[in-house]
One Martini backbone bead per residue (centre of mass of N, CA, C, O) as a GRO file, in nm:
protein
  198
    1MET     BB    1   1.490   0.795  -2.720
    2GLU     BB    2   1.789   0.951  -2.730
    3ASN     BB    3   2.062   1.088  -2.713
    4ASP     BB    4   2.041   1.437  -2.755
    5ARG     BB    5   1.721   1.397  -2.803
    6PRO     BB    6   1.444   1.548  -2.822
    7SER     BB    7   1.139   1.528  -2.781
    8ARG     BB    8   0.796   1.588  -2.888
    9ALA     BB    9   0.748   1.717  -2.601
   10ARG     BB   10   0.583   2.006  -2.673
   11ALA     BB   11   0.516   2.336  -2.534
   12HIS     BB   12   0.347   2.674  -2.563
   13PRO     BB   13   0.262   2.824  -2.332
   14ARG     BB   14   0.187   3.094  -2.168
   15GLY     BB   15   0.515   3.179  -2.076
   16SER     BB   16   0.618   2.894  -2.089
   17ALA     BB   17   0.822   2.641  -2.095
   18PRO     BB   18   0.924   2.407  -2.281
   19LEU     BB   19   0.915   2.059  -2.318
   20LEU     BB   20   1.212   1.870  -2.248
   21LEU     BB   21   1.341   1.546  -2.345
   22GLN     BB   22   1.600   1.330  -2.211
   23THR     BB   23   1.808   1.048  -2.268
   24VAL     BB   24   2.037   0.882  -2.037
   25HIS     BB   25   2.305   0.645  -2.042
   26GLU     BB   26   2.437   0.449  -1.768
   27ARG     BB   27   2.727   0.314  -1.593
   28ARG     BB   28   2.732   0.162  -1.271
   29PRO     BB   29   2.889  -0.037  -1.049
   30GLU     BB   30   2.674  -0.031  -0.804
   31VAL     BB   31   2.398  -0.070  -1.020
   32GLY     BB   32   2.453  -0.026  -1.323
   33GLY     BB   33   2.201   0.047  -1.523
   34ILE     BB   34   2.102   0.380  -1.637
   35SER     BB   35   1.795   0.568  -1.693
   36VAL     BB   36   1.779   0.911  -1.776
   37LEU     BB   37   1.521   1.152  -1.740
   38LYS     BB   38   1.543   1.470  -1.870
   39ALA     BB   39   1.373   1.755  -1.753
   40ARG     BB   40   1.255   2.050  -1.932
   41GLY     BB   41   1.020   2.263  -1.799
   42THR     BB   42   0.667   2.243  -1.851
   43VAL     BB   43   0.395   2.100  -1.678
   44ASP     BB   44   0.065   2.074  -1.813
   45ALA     BB   45  -0.242   2.039  -1.951
   46SER     BB   46  -0.119   2.036  -2.256
   47ASN     BB   47   0.128   1.798  -2.176
   48ALA     BB   48   0.067   1.560  -1.964
   49THR     BB   49   0.003   1.320  -2.136
   50GLU     BB   50   0.261   1.305  -2.299
   51PHE     BB   51   0.447   1.278  -2.058
   52SER     BB   52   0.328   1.019  -1.945
   53GLU     BB   53   0.403   0.843  -2.190
   54VAL     BB   54   0.699   0.885  -2.199
   55LEU     BB   55   0.764   0.789  -1.908
   56ALA     BB   56   0.645   0.503  -1.947
   57GLU     BB   57   0.833   0.423  -2.173
   58HIS     BB   58   1.092   0.462  -2.022
   59ILE     BB   59   1.042   0.251  -1.808
   60ALA     BB   60   0.994   0.005  -2.002
   61ARG     BB   61   1.276   0.017  -2.132
   62ALA     BB   62   1.446  -0.018  -1.881
   63ASP     BB   63   1.330  -0.292  -1.813
   64ARG     BB   64   1.410  -0.441  -2.074
   65ALA     BB   65   1.731  -0.355  -2.019
   66GLY     BB   66   1.794  -0.368  -1.704
   67GLU     BB   67   1.728  -0.085  -1.592
   68HIS     BB   68   1.744   0.216  -1.417
   69ALA     BB   69   1.500   0.446  -1.351
   70LEU     BB   70   1.507   0.803  -1.398
   71LEU     BB   71   1.414   1.139  -1.273
   72ASP     BB   72   1.500   1.457  -1.381
   73MET     BB   73   1.389   1.778  -1.212
   74THR     BB   74   1.574   2.032  -1.206
   75GLU     BB   75   1.410   2.182  -1.485
   76MET     BB   76   1.112   2.134  -1.354
   77TYR     BB   77   0.764   2.211  -1.388
   78LEU     BB   78   0.454   2.216  -1.199
   79ALA     BB   79   0.152   2.378  -1.289
   80CYS     BB   80  -0.048   2.132  -1.209
   81ALA     BB   81  -0.244   1.862  -1.132
   82ALA     BB   82  -0.198   1.717  -1.402
   83ALA     BB   83   0.101   1.678  -1.364
   84VAL     BB   84   0.087   1.492  -1.116
   85ARG     BB   85  -0.102   1.278  -1.258
   86SER     BB   86   0.108   1.199  -1.473
   87LEU     BB   87   0.300   1.057  -1.273
   88ASP     BB   88   0.100   0.852  -1.167
   89ARG     BB   89   0.040   0.709  -1.440
   90ALA     BB   90   0.333   0.630  -1.511
   91THR     BB   91   0.383   0.481  -1.202
   92GLY     BB   92   0.168   0.256  -1.152
   93VAL     BB   93   0.318  -0.006  -1.205
   94LEU     BB   94   0.532   0.025  -0.988
   95ALA     BB   95   0.336   0.043  -0.748
   96PHE     BB   96   0.203  -0.239  -0.796
   97SER     BB   97   0.504  -0.382  -0.760
   98GLY     BB   98   0.655  -0.208  -0.517
   99ARG     BB   99   0.775   0.038  -0.662
  100ALA     BB  100   1.001   0.315  -0.759
  101LEU     BB  101   1.069   0.638  -0.882
  102PRO     BB  102   1.333   0.811  -0.912
  103VAL     BB  103   1.352   1.154  -0.799
  104VAL     BB  104   1.561   1.423  -0.902
  105GLN     BB  105   1.579   1.748  -0.800
  106PRO     BB  106   1.339   1.895  -0.716
  107ARG     BB  107   1.178   2.158  -0.685
  108PRO     BB  108   1.022   2.282  -0.423
  109HIS     BB  109   0.735   2.278  -0.546
  110ALA     BB  110   0.749   1.982  -0.649
  111ARG     BB  111   0.815   1.847  -0.380
  112ASP     BB  112   0.558   1.937  -0.235
  113ALA     BB  113   0.353   1.813  -0.431
  114LEU     BB  114   0.455   1.522  -0.400
  115ARG     BB  115   0.412   1.507  -0.098
  116THR     BB  116   0.110   1.565  -0.091
  117ALA     BB  117   0.020   1.335  -0.295
  118GLY     BB  118   0.157   1.050  -0.229
  119LEU     BB  119   0.307   0.881  -0.442
  120PRO     BB  120   0.388   0.542  -0.472
  121GLY     BB  121   0.582   0.570  -0.754
  122ILE     BB  122   0.756   0.782  -0.570
  123ARG     BB  123   1.104   0.896  -0.512
  124VAL     BB  124   1.254   1.146  -0.337
  125HIS     BB  125   1.566   1.318  -0.425
  126ALA     BB  126   1.819   1.543  -0.380
  127THR     BB  127   2.022   1.345  -0.519
  128THR     BB  128   2.185   1.122  -0.721
  129ALA     BB  129   2.342   0.977  -0.497
  130SER     BB  130   2.088   0.901  -0.323
  131ALA     BB  131   1.957   0.732  -0.548
  132LEU     BB  132   2.184   0.526  -0.581
  133ASN     BB  133   2.189   0.427  -0.293
  134ALA     BB  134   1.900   0.322  -0.302
  135LEU     BB  135   1.941   0.121  -0.531
  136GLU     BB  136   2.162  -0.047  -0.394
  137ALA     BB  137   1.992  -0.122  -0.144
  138GLY     BB  138   1.761  -0.248  -0.312
  139GLY     BB  139   1.939  -0.465  -0.451
  140ASP     BB  140   2.013  -0.609  -0.182
  141ALA     BB  141   1.716  -0.667  -0.092
  142VAL     BB  142   1.646  -0.838  -0.343
  143GLN     BB  143   1.866  -1.051  -0.305
  144ALA     BB  144   1.774  -1.136  -0.023
  145GLY     BB  145   1.490  -1.222  -0.109
  146ARG     BB  146   1.586  -1.445  -0.303
  147ASP     BB  147   1.735  -1.610  -0.096
  148ALA     BB  148   1.495  -1.659   0.086
  149VAL     BB  149   1.327  -1.809  -0.118
  150ARG     BB  150   1.526  -2.028  -0.178
  151THR     BB  151   1.544  -2.136   0.112
  152GLY     BB  152   1.241  -2.179   0.154
  153ARG     BB  153   1.215  -2.406  -0.065
  154ASP     BB  154   1.418  -2.606   0.067
  155VAL     BB  155   1.256  -2.630   0.333
  156LEU     BB  156   0.995  -2.728   0.203
  157ARG     BB  157   1.106  -2.983   0.070
  158ALA     BB  158   1.203  -3.112   0.337
  159ASP     BB  159   0.907  -3.066   0.489
  160ARG     BB  160   0.678  -3.192   0.331
  161GLY     BB  161   0.622  -3.452   0.496
  162VAL     BB  162   0.562  -3.308   0.763
  163ALA     BB  163   0.322  -3.141   0.660
  164ARG     BB  164   0.144  -3.375   0.587
  165VAL     BB  165   0.118  -3.500   0.856
  166ALA     BB  166   0.008  -3.250   1.005
  167ARG     BB  167  -0.245  -3.215   0.838
  168ASP     BB  168  -0.367  -3.502   0.908
  169ALA     BB  169  -0.355  -3.460   1.234
  170VAL     BB  170  -0.561  -3.217   1.201
  171PRO     BB  171  -0.870  -3.148   1.282
  172ALA     BB  172  -1.134  -3.013   1.201
  173PRO     BB  173  -1.368  -2.819   1.290
  174GLY     BB  174  -1.614  -3.038   1.417
  175ALA     BB  175  -1.442  -3.292   1.399
  176GLU     BB  176  -1.341  -3.594   1.416
  177ALA     BB  177  -1.121  -3.802   1.546
  178VAL     BB  178  -0.896  -4.004   1.345
  179PRO     BB  179  -0.728  -4.262   1.302
  180ASP     BB  180  -0.453  -4.336   1.108
  181ASP     BB  181  -0.547  -4.655   1.062
  182ALA     BB  182  -0.784  -4.582   0.911
  183PRO     BB  183  -0.976  -4.603   0.661
  184GLY     BB  184  -0.934  -4.337   0.444
  185VAL     BB  185  -0.651  -4.228   0.555
  186GLY     BB  186  -0.453  -4.011   0.417
  187ARG     BB  187  -0.330  -4.160   0.134
  188ASP     BB  188  -0.613  -4.329   0.112
  189ALA     BB  189  -0.766  -4.092   0.046
  190PRO     BB  190  -1.005  -3.951  -0.125
  191THR     BB  191  -1.031  -3.756  -0.399
  192THR     BB  192  -1.134  -3.425  -0.489
  193ARG     BB  193  -1.294  -3.212  -0.713
  194ARG     BB  194  -1.305  -2.871  -0.764
  195ARG     BB  195  -1.502  -2.616  -0.868
  196ALA     BB  196  -1.489  -2.324  -0.999
  197GLY     BB  197  -1.708  -2.123  -0.857
  198PRO     BB  198  -2.061  -2.115  -0.808
   0.00000   0.00000   0.00000
């Protein structure tokens, strides 16, 4: 899907609005690239699977492009439980990796349905600004986590010798303490390979 082109995810259930999806790409200085999927219409049992597939593809494309994916539900209705499950299916990959899709401005009934369902791959935001603030804070947390991992690796490298000595100095439960200078102890100990599996 490109800008200003509705997707083929359309349905004309009895009396409900057809589902139209549009992707808009934006660049914001505080968070970088954003890919917003704007949904308009009704998600029900007749088009929930197709909506789920389009949303999952939107998330995957945003990841490949290094953009943040957002779902704008300002003009979208969730007509049944299948519609909520379609969101869960599409965001399962994000939930598995500890991330969540920011969902912007859902209507009150949709917000209540999402809150009741407790979907781990969805974070509901009242405004686009609050979603962007959360993305910015999340980006700072990710960078802090990367810095902590990098620092932890440096500390681990520096302490590797100390850890090896400490590991050799502590006897296993139920084992006798063996002096460090005994033959076959420490670096002189024979190594064994274990086969994985039963």
